[in-house]
C-alpha positions in Angstrom: 135.0 40.3 61.8 137.9 42.6 60.6 139.2 45.3 63.0 137.4 48.2 61.3 134.3 46.6 62.5 135.2 45.1 65.9 132.7 46.8 68.8 134.8 45.9 71.3 136.8 49.4 71.9 133.4 51.1 71.9 131.7 48.7 74.2 134.7 49.1 76.7 134.6 52.9 76.6 130.7 53.3 76.8 131.2 50.6 79.7 133.9 52.4 81.7 131.8 56.1 81.1 128.4 53.9 82.1 130.5 52.6 85.5 132.1 56.2 85.8 128.4 57.7 85.9 127.4 55.5 88.6 130.5 56.2 90.4 129.9 60.2 90.2 126.6 59.5 91.7 127.7 57.4 94.6 130.4 59.9 95.5 128.0 62.6 95.9 126.1 60.6 98.5 129.2 59.2 100.0 130.6 62.8 100.4 127.7 63.8 102.1 127.4 61.2 104.5 131.0 61.3 105.5 131.0 64.8 106.3 128.8 64.0 109.4 131.8 63.2 111.3 133.9 66.2 110.5 132.3 69.0 112.4 135.3 70.9 113.5 138.4 69.0 112.8 137.6 66.5 116.2 135.9 68.8 118.5 133.5 67.4 120.7 130.2 67.0 119.1 128.5 68.6 121.8 130.5 71.9 120.9 130.4 72.4 117.5 131.3 75.9 115.4 128.3 76.3 113.2 129.0 79.1 110.4 126.0 81.5 109.8 124.1 81.4 106.7 126.1 84.6 105.4 129.4 83.3 106.7 132.1 82.7 104.2 132.1 79.1 105.1 128.4 78.9 103.8 128.8 80.9 101.1 131.6 78.9 99.5 129.9 75.7 100.0 126.8 76.9 98.0 128.7 78.8 95.6 131.3 76.2 94.9 128.6 73.5 94.8 127.0 75.1 91.9 130.5 75.9 90.3 131.4 72.0 90.5 128.1 71.2 89.1 128.8 73.0 85.9 132.1 71.4 85.5 130.7 67.9 85.8 128.0 68.8 83.4 131.1 70.0 80.7 132.9 66.8 81.4 129.9 64.5 80.1 129.5 67.0 77.2 132.9 66.2 76.0 132.7 62.7 76.6 129.8 62.9 74.0 131.7 65.2 71.6 135.3 63.2 71.2 136.7 59.9 71.3 140.0 61.1 72.0 141.2 59.1 75.2 143.5 62.1 76.7 140.6 64.3 76.8 138.2 61.8 78.1 140.2 60.7 81.0 140.9 64.2 82.2 137.1 64.8 81.7 136.4 61.8 83.6 139.0 62.5 86.3 137.3 66.1 86.9 133.8 64.9 86.8 134.6 62.1 89.5 136.5 64.5 91.8 134.4 67.5 91.5 131.0 65.4 92.2 132.6 64.2 95.1 133.7 67.3 96.4 130.2 68.7 95.7 128.9 66.2 97.8 130.6 67.3 100.8 129.9 70.9 100.3 126.4 70.2 100.6 126.8 67.7 103.2 128.1 70.6 105.3 125.3 72.7 104.7 122.8 70.2 105.9 125.1 69.3 108.6 125.1 73.0 109.6 121.3 73.1 108.8 121.5 75.6 106.5 119.7 76.3 103.1 121.5 75.8 100.0 120.3 78.9 98.3 121.7 82.5 99.6 119.8 84.5 101.9 117.4 87.6 100.8 119.8 90.4 99.4 122.8 88.1 99.3 123.8 87.0 95.7 126.3 84.8 94.2 130.3 85.7 95.7 128.9 87.9 98.0 130.9 86.2 100.9 133.9 87.6 99.2 132.9 91.2 100.1 132.1 90.5 103.8 135.9 89.7 104.9 137.1 93.5 105.4 140.6 92.4 104.5 140.8 94.9 101.3 139.7 92.2 98.9 136.4 92.0 97.4 134.0 89.6 94.8 134.2 92.5 92.9 137.7 92.2 92.1 136.8 89.2 90.2 134.0 90.7 88.4 136.3 91.1 85.1 136.9 87.1 84.6 135.3 85.3 82.0 131.9 83.9 82.6 130.3 86.8 85.1 127.7 88.3 82.4 123.9 87.7 81.9 124.2 84.6 79.9 123.6 82.4 82.6 127.0 82.5 84.3 126.7 83.1 88.1 130.3 83.2 89.1 134.1 83.6 87.9 135.2 81.3 85.1 131.7 79.5 84.4 130.5 78.8 80.8 127.8 80.7 79.5 124.4 79.2 78.5 125.6 80.0 74.9 129.2 78.5 75.5 127.6 75.1 76.8 125.3 74.6 73.6 128.3 75.2 71.6 130.1 72.7 73.5 127.1 70.3 73.0 127.1 70.7 69.3 130.9 70.4 68.9 132.6 67.3 67.6 136.2 65.8 67.5 139.1 68.5 67.8 136.6 71.5 68.0 135.1 69.8 70.8 138.5 69.0 72.9 139.8 72.7 72.2 136.6 74.4 73.1 136.2 71.8 76.3 140.2 72.8 77.4 139.6 76.5 76.9 135.9 76.6 78.8 137.4 74.4 81.8 140.6 76.3 81.7 138.5 79.3 82.5 136.5 77.3 84.9 139.5 76.2 87.0 141.0 79.8 86.8 137.8 80.9 88.5 137.3 77.8 90.9 141.0 78.5 92.3 140.2 82.4 92.9 137.1 81.2 95.0 139.2 78.5 96.9 141.5 80.9 97.9 139.0 83.1 99.0 137.6 80.4 101.6 141.3 79.5 102.4 141.4 83.2 103.6 138.2 83.6 105.0 136.7 80.8 105.7 136.8 79.5 109.7 136.2 75.7 109.6 139.5 74.2 109.6 138.1 70.9 107.2 136.5 73.6 104.7 140.0 75.5 104.6 141.8 71.9 103.9 139.6 71.4 101.3 139.9 74.6 99.7 143.6 74.7 99.7 143.7 71.1 98.1 141.3 72.4 95.1 144.0 75.4 94.5 146.6 72.8 94.2 144.8 70.1 92.2 143.2 72.5 89.8 146.4 74.5 89.2 148.0 71.1 88.4 145.1 70.6 85.9 145.5 74.1 84.5 149.1 73.1 83.5 148.0 70.1 82.1 145.2 71.7 79.7 147.7 74.4 78.6 150.1 71.4 77.2 146.7 69.9 75.8 145.8 72.8 73.7 149.4 73.5 72.8 149.1 69.8 71.4 146.2 71.0 69.2 147.7 74.3 68.1 145.3 76.3 70.2 145.8 78.2 73.7 143.8 79.6 76.6 141.6 82.1 76.0 142.8 85.6 77.1 
């Protein structure tokens, strides 16, 4: 069989993504299980500090879990839209990392015996408005993605944009994914900084700070990848 018809590379890529999908699901469960021992940075189990349903800790956990879920979705959409190994590798890393973190966030809500939906009268990002430090969730209202087309939080893609990514192929899919994920990361960084300032549970504050550092690094990488494709982040 000639190299042009060799199915080996295709099968290898499919196998890698199939294994990756299984790993993402495993990490979701693993994250929820491991947080059971992380109540309050080593504090005695008999005296945990449990956040309220309206706290920044709970609000960030709920909202960032939704935010991360969309990043995972976009990563799998671009997997189907391009064969570019650099973009697919970045998408896999994002999906793996954010699925794991999402499992941790949902695990904390279970640990605290709090609902995964906001209390009555508290919409997405309301926890950013209740710190009393001069900042507000309204400061983020102008960021891309906060509109009536399905985007609930800063940087989130709209339903229309997700459909465009689902239909895109090749270089077009790569550029659109990188632009949408750039917006997504910028919104995620703003939310994580909000938790680093407002949250009270030390382990959650550490996770938020780690998100800021990791996503800032990926923002630099995505800017370079866009430039290599003759494109740039959206304004």
